[in-house]
C-alpha positions as CSV (number, residue, x, y, z in Angstrom):
1,M,78.1,106.3,82.6
2,K,76.5,109.6,83.0
3,V,72.9,110.1,84.1
4,S,70.8,113.3,83.5
5,A,70.0,114.8,86.9
6,E,66.9,116.4,85.4
7,Q,65.6,113.1,84.3
8,V,65.4,112.0,87.9
9,R,64.5,115.4,89.5
10,S,61.6,116.0,87.2
11,S,59.5,113.4,89.1
12,P,59.8,113.6,92.9
13,G,60.0,110.1,94.4
14,R,61.1,108.6,91.0
15,R,63.8,105.9,91.2
16,L,66.2,105.1,88.4
17,R,68.0,101.9,88.8
18,L,71.1,101.2,86.7
19,Q,73.6,98.4,86.2
20,L,77.3,99.3,85.7
21,D,79.7,96.9,84.0
22,E,82.5,98.7,82.2
23,P,86.3,99.0,82.3
24,V,87.3,102.0,84.4
25,P,90.9,103.2,84.8
26,S,91.7,103.7,88.4
27,G,93.8,106.8,87.8
28,A,96.2,105.6,90.5
29,E,99.6,104.2,89.2
30,D,100.1,101.8,92.1
31,L,96.5,100.6,92.2
32,P,95.3,99.5,88.8
33,F,91.8,98.0,88.3
34,V,92.4,94.8,86.4
35,A,88.7,93.9,85.9
36,S,85.6,95.8,84.9
37,V,83.8,97.8,87.5
38,R,80.5,96.2,88.2
39,G,77.6,97.2,90.4
40,E,74.1,98.5,90.8
41,V,73.1,102.0,91.5
42,E,69.9,103.8,92.3
43,L,69.2,107.5,91.8
44,R,66.2,108.9,93.5
45,A,64.7,112.4,93.8
46,V,64.1,113.4,97.5
47,A,62.9,116.9,98.4
48,G,64.7,118.6,95.5
49,R,67.9,116.7,96.0
50,L,69.4,113.5,94.4
51,R,70.3,110.5,96.4
52,L,72.7,108.1,94.8
53,S,73.1,104.7,96.5
54,G,74.6,101.5,95.4
55,R,77.4,98.9,95.6
56,F,80.4,98.6,93.3
57,Y,83.0,95.8,92.8
58,T,86.2,95.4,90.9
59,E,89.5,93.5,91.1
60,A,92.7,95.4,91.7
61,E,96.4,94.6,91.6
62,L,98.1,95.6,94.8
63,V,101.6,95.2,96.2
64,C,102.0,93.5,99.6
65,G,103.2,95.8,102.3
66,R,105.4,93.1,103.8
67,C,106.9,91.0,101.0
68,L,106.5,93.4,98.1
69,R,104.9,90.8,95.8
70,S,102.0,91.8,93.5
71,F,98.7,90.2,94.1
72,R,95.1,90.6,93.1
73,T,92.2,91.2,95.4
74,E,88.6,92.2,95.1
75,L,87.5,95.7,96.2
76,S,84.0,96.6,97.0
77,A,82.4,99.8,98.0
78,L,79.0,100.7,99.4
79,V,78.0,104.2,98.2
80,E,75.5,106.8,99.4
81,E,75.8,110.3,98.2
82,W,73.5,113.3,98.2
83,Y,73.5,116.1,95.6
84,D,71.8,119.4,95.6
85,P,71.5,121.0,92.1
86,D,70.6,124.4,93.8
87,L,74.0,124.7,95.5
88,G,76.6,126.7,93.7
89,P,80.1,125.2,93.2
90,T,81.6,127.8,95.6
91,E,78.9,127.5,98.3
92,E,79.7,125.7,101.6
93,V,78.6,122.1,101.6
94,P,76.0,121.5,104.3
95,V,76.0,118.6,106.6
96,E,72.6,117.6,107.8
97,D,72.1,114.8,110.3
98,G,75.7,113.6,109.5
99,V,75.0,113.5,105.7
100,L,77.2,115.5,103.4
101,V,75.3,117.2,100.6
102,M,77.4,117.9,97.5
103,P,76.7,120.6,94.9
104,L,75.8,119.3,91.5
105,A,77.7,121.6,89.1
106,D,77.0,119.6,85.9
107,P,73.5,118.6,84.6
108,E,74.6,115.0,84.8
109,V,75.8,112.7,87.5
110,D,78.9,110.7,86.6
111,V,78.2,107.3,88.1
112,T,81.5,105.9,86.8
113,E,83.5,108.6,88.6
114,V,81.6,108.0,91.8
115,A,82.4,104.3,91.6
116,R,86.1,104.9,90.8
117,Q,86.6,107.2,93.8
118,H,84.8,105.0,96.3
119,L,86.7,101.9,95.1
120,L,90.0,103.7,95.5
121,L,89.0,104.6,99.1
122,A,88.1,101.0,99.8
123,A,91.6,99.8,99.1
124,P,93.5,98.8,102.2
125,L,96.2,101.3,103.5
126,V,98.7,98.4,104.0
127,P,97.7,95.6,101.6
128,L,98.7,92.1,102.6
129,C,99.0,89.2,100.1
130,R,97.8,87.0,102.9
131,P,97.3,87.5,106.7
132,D,100.2,85.4,107.7
133,C,102.7,86.9,105.3
134,L,106.2,86.8,106.9
135,G,107.6,89.7,104.8
136,L,111.2,90.4,104.0
137,C,114.2,89.7,106.3
138,P,115.3,93.0,107.7
139,V,118.9,91.8,107.6
140,C,119.4,90.3,104.1
141,G,116.2,91.2,102.4
142,A,115.2,87.7,101.5
143,D,111.5,86.8,101.2
144,R,110.8,84.8,104.3
145,N,107.7,83.2,102.7
146,A,109.8,81.5,100.1
147,N,112.5,80.1,102.4
148,P,113.9,81.0,105.8
149,C,117.2,82.9,105.4
150,G,118.9,81.9,108.7
151,C,119.9,85.4,109.6
152,T,120.2,86.1,113.3
153,P,117.7,88.8,114.4
154,R,119.2,92.2,115.1
155,Q,119.5,93.2,118.7
156,T,117.0,95.9,119.7
157,D,118.5,99.0,121.1
158,P,118.2,98.7,124.9
159,R,116.8,102.2,125.1
160,W,113.6,100.9,123.6
161,Q,113.2,98.2,126.3
162,V,110.8,100.3,128.4
163,L,108.5,101.0,125.5
164,Q,108.8,97.3,124.5
165,N,107.7,96.3,128.0
166,T,104.8,98.8,128.0
167,L,103.5,97.6,124.6
168,G,103.7,94.0,125.6
169,G,106.3,93.0,123.0
170,L,104.6,94.6,120.0
171,L,107.8,96.2,118.8
């Protein structure tokens, strides 16, 4: 979904509210979106700039970082971006009061692309199928969620004992 920037900028203070509900490819091989991207977005002209704000949702298929099983989870992203049509594509991007202002190279704002990028950033770095996932056995590779394998835990190298004591058993 693309929105004409001039349509909003022509009237300072004007608000344009849109609903997004369309299939969007994630563009990431290991993080496919398996449901339509849904959400609401508002474009508003403020002092010659465009403010895009909204919230987006979708469902993605992830791989658990512990047991390597695929699972589905909902991703959501809260978005607020500022665009300045007067900035050239090679100009430095100003940061004002902690807000990044992006140049607007095209006459349109691609709301679908903004949603896609923010939803990818909302994905967890180490996805877990559930918080108490036991993962794979480091000795035999069996899924410890399905059934305990009975392997004896490997002995930790004694040279790591000082670090183990310092971290309180986190290793």
